[in-house]
N, C-alpha and C positions, 0 to 999 in steps of 0.2 A: 520599680519592683526590685526588692533587695534579694541578692543571692542567698540561698539557704546556707547556714553555717556548716562547715565541714568538721566532723569530729573523727579522729583516728585513735588507735590504741597503741601505746608504747609499753608493753608489758602489762601491768595493772593500771597504768596512768592513762586517763582520758586526755587527749590533746585536742584543744579547740583552736582551729585556724580561722583567723579573721583578717580582713583588710581594713586599714584606717580610712576615714575616721570612725571611731567606735561610738555609735549613737545609743543612748540609754534604752530606747524601745527595742532596737535590734539585739542589743546585748542581753537584755532580759529574756527575749525569745531563745537566744542561743544557750543560755544558762537554765532554761525551762523554769523561769521565775515569773511571778506576777510583777509587771512594771513598777506598781506602787511600792512593793517590797524592796526592789532594787534601789528606788528613789530614796526611800528612808535610810537604807544602808549607806548610800552615797552622801546623803545630808550629814551623817555622822562623820564621814571621812573627809569631805571636801567643803562642807558648808552649805551648798545650795545645788540642787540638780532638778531638771525638769524633764519632761518626756522626750524632747528633742535635743537635749544637751549632748555635747560630745564629752567623752570621758578620757582623761589623761591616761596614756598607755600604762604607766607604773601603777595607777590606781586600779585600772582594769584587771591587771595581772594579780593584784592583791585580792580583789574580789573573786576572781576566777579560782584562785588557790583555796579560798575559804569554801567554795562549793565543789571542791575535788577535781578541778580542771587545771591543766597546764596550758596557759594561753600562748599561742605563737602568732605573732603579728607579721603579715606579709606586706612589706612596703612596696608600693608600686614604684619601679625604677623610672626615671625620666628617659625620654627617647634616646638621648645620647648615650646614657649608661647602657640601656638595653642593646643599642647598636654595638657598643664596645664589647659587652658580654657575648653577643652572637659572634663578633669577630674573634674574640678570645677562644671561643669554642672551636671555631673553624681552624684558628692556629694551632690549637691543642691536638686536633685530631691526628695530624701526621705523626705526632709523638708516639702514638700507640704502636704503629708499625714502622717506627723509624729505625729499629735495630739493623735492618738490611743495609741502611745507608751509612752506618757508623764505621769510621776508619780511625786507626791510631793517630793521635796528635802529639806534638812535642810537649814535654812537661814544662810548666812555668815555675822557675826556681827563684826564691827570695833569699837574699844574703842579708843576715841580721846579726847584731852584736854590738859590743861596746865601742865607743869612739877610740880611734888609734889602735884597735886590735888587728887592723889590716884587712878590712872588708874590701876596700876599693883596690888595694894592692892584689888581693886574691883574684878579684874579677879581672883586674889588669893582666895578671898571669894567664887567666883563662882566655882572655880575648887577644892577648899578645899585642896590646895597643897601650900607649903611654897616656893613660887617663889621670892617674893618681897625682902625677907631678904638678899638674896646673891648678890644683885646687887651692882656694883661699882658706887659711886657717885650718887645713887638714880635714875639712868637712865636705862631704858630697852635698852640694847645695840643692840638687834636684833629684827626684826619682827619675831614673833613666831606664829604658827597657832595651836589651840587646839580645841578639840571637846568635849562637855559635853552632858549628857542626863538629861532631865527634863520632868516630866509628860509623860514618855515613848516616848519622842520626842528628836531628836538630834538638837543641835545648835553648829555651828562652830564659834570660835572667832579668830579674828586677833588681836594680841597684838602689837600695834605700839608704838615706842619710843615717849617721850614727849618733848624732847629738841628741841629747835628751829632749830638746825643743821640737824635734821632728817626730815625736812619738806617735801623733796622730796619723802622720803620713805613713809611719812605719807600720802601725796597726792596720791601716788600710792596705798597705803593700802586702802584708801577710794574708789578708782575706782574698786577694786576687789569685794566690798561688796554690800549687799542689804540694810542693816540697819546700821546706825552709831549711837553709843551711845556717846553723848558728856558729859564728866564728868566735873562738875563744883563744886568747893569747896563751901560749904554754908557760910564759914567765909570770903573768899576772893572774891567770885563772879567772873565775867568775867575778864580774864587777856589777854594781847596781843596774847599769844599763843592760848587761847580759841577761840578768834576771827579768828585767822589764820586757826585753825582746822575746825571751823564752815564753813569758806569760802571753804575749800577743800570739805567738805561734801556736800555743796550746789552745787559746780561746778560738782561733781560727780553725782548729781541728785539722791542721796540715801534717804531713809526714815530716818528722825532724831527723836531720843529720847533724852531727857536730864535727866541724873542721877545727882541729887543734893547730893553730897557726904559730909562726915564729919558732919552729922547732930547731932552727939554727942558732938562736939567740942564747947567750950565756945565761944560765939559770932556768932554762926550759925544763919544766917538770910535768910530763904528761900524766904520771900517776896521781899527782895532786889534782889535776883537772878531772880525771876519772873519779876520784874520791868525791869531789864536789858534785859531780854528776849523780853519783849514787845517792848523795844527801838530798838531791832535788828530785828523786824518783824517776830519773832518766838514765838508768844504769847502762853502761856500754855493753856491747855484744860479748866481748871477751870476759866480762865479769858476770855473765849470765843474764844480762838485760836484753832490751830490744833496740837500743839506740845505736845506729851505725856511727862509729867514731873513726875519723881519718886524720892521721898526722900529716901536716903540709908545711911547706915553707914557700910563701908567696914571692919572696925576694929571690930565692935560688930556684924556684920553680919545681921543687920536689913534691911528690904526692899529689900533683894536680890531676894527672891521668887517673890515679886510683879514685879520687873524689868524683871525677866525671863518670867513671864506670859505676860507682855506687849510686849516683844520681839516676843513671839509666836503668840500673837494676831495680831501684825503688819505683821508677816509672813503670817498668814491666809488671811489678807487683800490683801497682794501682790500676792497670789496664786502662790508661787514659784514652778515651775515644770521643769523637765529636762527629756531627753530621755536616760535611762540607757543602751539601746540596741545599741546606736550609737557608732562610733568610738571615743575613749576617746580624750578629749581636755580640756585645762584649762589654769591656770596662775601659773607661778613660783613665789612664795612669797619670798623666800630667797635661797641663795646658798653659799656653803662654801667647803673648802678642809679639809677632816677629815684625820688626821694622821693614816694611816693604811687601811681606807676604801676608800680613793681617794675623788674625787669630789662627793658631794651629794647636793640635792636641796629639799627644802620643796615646795610641790605644792598643789594646790586646784583644784580638778577635777570639771569642770563646766558642762560637757556634756559627756555622755557615761560612761563606767566603765573601769578603769585602772587595768590591772592584771599583776602579775609577769610574766616575759617573753616577754611582749609587747615591740615593738620598738617605741620610740618617738623621736621627733625632735623639737628643740627650737632654732631658729636662726642658728648660725654656730655650735651649739653643738647638740649631739644626745645621746641617751641612750638605751641600752638593759636593761630593768628593772630587775636587779639581785635580788634585795630585796626591800620591802617596810616596813616602821615602822610607827606606830602612835605616838601621842605626848608623850605617856608614855613609848615609847621604845619597845612596843610589835610588834611582826611580824604580818604583814597584807598580805593576799593573793590577795585581790582585794579592790579597792576604788570606791564607787559609787559617783554620783554627790553631791557636797557640802562637800566632805570629804577631810580633809588635810592629807597628807602623806609625809614622807621623802623618796626619791627615791635614790637608789644606783645604779651605773652602767654608770655614765655620761662620756663623752669624755673630758669634761671641765666644768667650772662653768658658767651656763647660767645666763643671766642678770635677776635681780629681776623685776617683772612686766611684763616680756615677756611671750607671749603665746606659749603653746606647743601643739602638736597634735600627735596622734598615726598614724603610717603608716604600710604598709604590713609586712615588715621585716627589719632586721638591715641594710642589704645592701642598701635598698632604703633610710632609714634614713641617713646613711652615705653620700650617693650620694647628697641628698637634702642639708645636712649641709655643704658639700664641695662647692656646687654651691654658697650658701650664703657667704661662706668664700671668695671665688674668687670675688664675687660681691663687698663685703666690701673692699677687697684689691684694687680693681679698683677704687672705690669711693675715697679712701685715695690717691691713686697714681694720679688720675685726679686732686684732690684738690692741691697736691703738684706741679704737672706739670703745672698748669694753669699759663700763663704768667702774670707777675704783672707789671704794668706800674709804674715806680718810678719818682716822682717829686723831685726837689732839696730839698724841705722841708722833704720829706720822707727819702732822703739820709742822711740828717743831723740828723734826728731822729734815723735811724739805726746806725749811728756812735755814737751817745749818748748812745744808748742801749748797744752797745758793751763795752762802758766804765762804764756803771752803775753797781752797786753792785747787784748780783743775788744769792739767796739761792736756790740751786736745791735740790729737795726732791724726794726719792723713797718711796712710802707708801706700806706697806704690812698689810693686815687686815685678821681677821679670817673669816669673811663672806662678801658677795658682799654689802649688804645694809650698813655695817659699812664703806666700802670704799667710798660710796657716801656721808655719813655723814662727814667723815674726809675731803674729798674734799671740801664739803660745808664750813667747819670751816676754812680750809686753804685759800680758795678763799675769805673768809671774811676778811682776814688780809690785810688791805690796807696801803700802804706806798709810798710816793713819793720818798723816799731816797733808799729803797731797794725793788726789785721786787722778788716775789716768783714763782718759776717755778716747776711744778709737772712733774717730768720726766716720772713717771709711777705709776699706782695704780694696785695692784694685790692682789689676795686672796691666803692665805696659809702662811707657816712659812718663816722666813728670811733664804735664802739659800746662799751658797758660790758664786753662780752665781750673786745674787743680789749685793754682795760685789764687785765683779769684775766689774759689770756694773756701780755701784756707783763710783768706783775708776776711771773708764774711763770718766764718765760724770762729775766728781768733785762734787758729791752730797752727802747728808746725807741720812741715811735710818731711817724712822720712822715706828715702828711697833705698831699696835693697837690691843690689845687682842690676840697677837700671840707670838710664841716662836721662838728661834734661833736654826738653824740646828747645829749639833756638828762641832766644828772647825771654826764657823763663827767669833767668838770673836778674835781669834789669827790671822785669815786672815785679818780681818778688822783693826787690829793693824798694821799688816805688810804694808797694803796699805794705811794707814792713813785715813780710812773711819770711820766716827762717826755713831754708831748704837744706837738708843734710842727706848725703848718700853714703852708703856703706857697703863694703864687700864681705866683711866678717861679722857674723851674727852676734858674737860675744861683745864686740866693739860697739855695735848698735845698741845693745841692751845697756851697756855702761853709760853711753852718751845720753840716752833717754833718761836714765836715773839722774844724771847730772843736771839735765834740763829741768827735771821735776824739783830738784833741790834748789835750783836757781829761783824758783817761784817763791820760796819761803823767805821770810824776813831773816837777816843774818843774826846768828847768836852773838851776844856781847860777851867778850872775855876780858876779864880784869887782870892786869899784871902789875905787881907792886914794883915801883922804880926806886923807892928810897924811904928812910925813916929818920927822924931826928927827935931828940929828947929835950923837953923844955927844962932849962936849968935855972933861969932867972927871968923876971918880968920887968921890963923897963917902960916908964911912962914916955909918951910922945906928945907932941903938941895936940894931936887929935887921937886920943885913945891910948892903947898900949901895944908893945911889940914884945915877942917872945924871944929871949936869948937862948939859942939851942946849940946842941952838939950833934952833928950828923953821924948817926950810929951805923947806918948801912946804905948802900947805893948812893944815890945823889938826889939833891933837891933842886928842882928847876923853877924859875919864875913862870907864872901862869899855868903851872901843872895843877891837875885835879888833886885835892888833898882832903884829908879828914883829921879831926883832932880827937884823940881817944884819951879817956881818963878811966884807967883800969880796963874793964871790958866794955864800958859804955862809949858810944860815939856821941860827942858833945856838939860837934859842928862839921858840916861838910861844905867845901867851897873850892876856891882857887887860891894859890899862892899869889897874893896881890903885891906884897913887898918882900924883897929878899936882899939883905945887906950883909956885906963882909966888912967888919969894923964900921966905918961911916959911909963906905962907897956901895952904890947899887951893884948887885951881881946878877948874872943870868943863871949861874949854876954853882952849887957848892957840893963838894964830894965828901965821902965818909972820912971821919977823923978831924974834920975842920968845924970851927964855931961859926955861927951866923945868926942874924936877926930875921925872924919870920913873922909876917902879919897876914892872916887869911882874911881876905876881903875886908869887911868892916867889923870883924869879930874882936872882942876885947877881953873876954873872960878867961885868960890863960892862967894856969897855976903850975908851979914847979913840979916836975914828975910826969906831966902830960906828954903824950907822944903825937908827933905830927907824921902821918903817913902819906906819901905821894904815890899815885898809881896812874896807869894808862888804861883806857878802854879800847879794845881792838874789836873789829867786826869780823866774825869767822862765818864761813859758809855753813848754813844749817844742814844737818843730815836728815835723811829720810827716816 
C-alpha cells in the first residue's frame, strides 16, 4: 500500500512531497494524471517508460513543474545518519538556554604582518621571553600559541610565521582569532605581505588593530603609515576612522602596555563569552611528532573545559588526553575557553586548523575516527576509479609526460604547519622543462621506511627541521637515495631548484679560442697544407676547428697537423705563421679563415 502523496501550499505554489523511488503509476496519481498520458510524456523525455518504471529525480521535477507543482523529494536517511541527526538535535538543545552558563573568556589575538617587521620581537616583548633570538633565517617556523596575564586578565596570542610561504597557515591563524594585530614597520610602511595579511584578517572578519613598530628606528614615519592605512580604507581613529593604531617599539619595550590595553578594550566591546560547562570543543593550531612522547597537538579550547582523561576526536584522529602542558611547559589539569594547551595522547597528527570535540569515551572517539578514515579512503578510491575519457590530445600529452623529466620528492617536517609551508614553496617552483612531484608529506623524523619508499619511487627525501633515524644514512647510500635536511626554508627551495636543474641535459656553450688566415696553399706528399698567419688567440693541435670562406662554413673537424716551419707544434699563438691541415681536407684557398673553438658543458637553467 503506497502512502498518499502530501501536497502543501507555499503562497500560490503547490508543493508535492514524495519519497524515492518515484514510480510512474504513483507519480501519475500524485499529479492527477492518467498513467498512459504520463508514460507518453516520459517517452518523449527519456526514451522509454512503463507503468512500474522508476523516474529519475531531475526528470520528475521537470514534469511536475509542467503541471504546476514544485516537487520536493524526501530522502530516507540511513540509520547511522538518523542517529547522528538525533544526537545533533540533543546536542543543540542546551544552546537555546545556554546564556545563563556563559562567562567571559580571554580574547584570542593573532599577530600578522610582513617578514622582518618585528612580529616575533613584539610578541617577545609581550611575553618577556627570548623567543626571537633562536630562529633560523629570521622566520617563525611554526604557529605557536601563548597566554599572558595583563591587568589580572588573560590574553591568548597566536604567533604566525611572516614568510609568504606560510600564507595558508597565516590565513588559518586569522580564522581562529577574535582580534588581529597587524604589525607595520614605521620605516618601511605597508609591504606586499602586509597587504596579504590584511586581506586574510578582513576575510576572517576579525577586529583589526594596527601596531606601528620600530618607532625608535631612524627614518620612522608614522604619518606615512597612516596615509597608507587611509588608502586601504582602514583609516586610523585620530584621522576619523575606526582602526585603533598604536605606536610601539618592540626592542625598547615602549607602547606595549598601550597595545595590551587596547586589545582588552576591543575584547570588552566584542563581549567574548563561552560556556565552560559544555562539552569541550575547539581548534587544532599545530601538530607534531615528538620523539619519545609521540604525536602531540597544540589546541585552543573554544567552548567547554578540556580535562586530562577526556576523549577527543579530530577528523580521522582521536586522543585520550594523557597530559596537557601550557606554553611554558608546565603541567595543566584543565583548560577553559580561550586557553591554548599542548595535548599528548593522539593516535596520529591531526591537521592544523581542524576542529576537535570531546566525546563520551575513548571507544566512541575511536569509532568516530574510524568512520571518518573509511570515508576519506572511499573519497580517494572514488576519485581514482572515476573513468576518464581520453582524447587523442590527452594521449599525446600523457606520452610526453612519461618522457618529461620529473623530480620526485618525499618531504618530512617536524610539525604539520611546516609541511604546508614546504608544499607551498615547492609548488611555487615552476618550470616547463622539469616537473616536481611531491610523493608524500609527513610529520616526524626521516625513517628507514621513508628510504625504502624513496628507493622504490625513485625520489629524493627532503627533511625540514627534522632529524634522521639511526641507520638511515647507510641505508640511503646502499639504495642510492639522496637525503637532504634543511633548517631555513629559502635554502631548501633553492636546493630543490638546483636538483631539478641537475636532471636536465647540460647546455653546450661554444667559446672561440683562436683564428688564422690562410695566406698560401702548399702541396704535401698526401694532399695540401694551408700556410696561415694566426690573427687572434691561439691554434692548438687536435682542437675543434672550422674553415670559413666568407660567410660559408666549408669544413668542420679537428686540427690534425700543426707545423711551425718544418717542425710539429702543439700550439701557435697570434702574430706567428704556421702550417695547418684539418683532418683529411684539402680544398684550401688563400683568404679562408680557420677558427678554433672549445665546447663547454654548462648546467641547464630551469
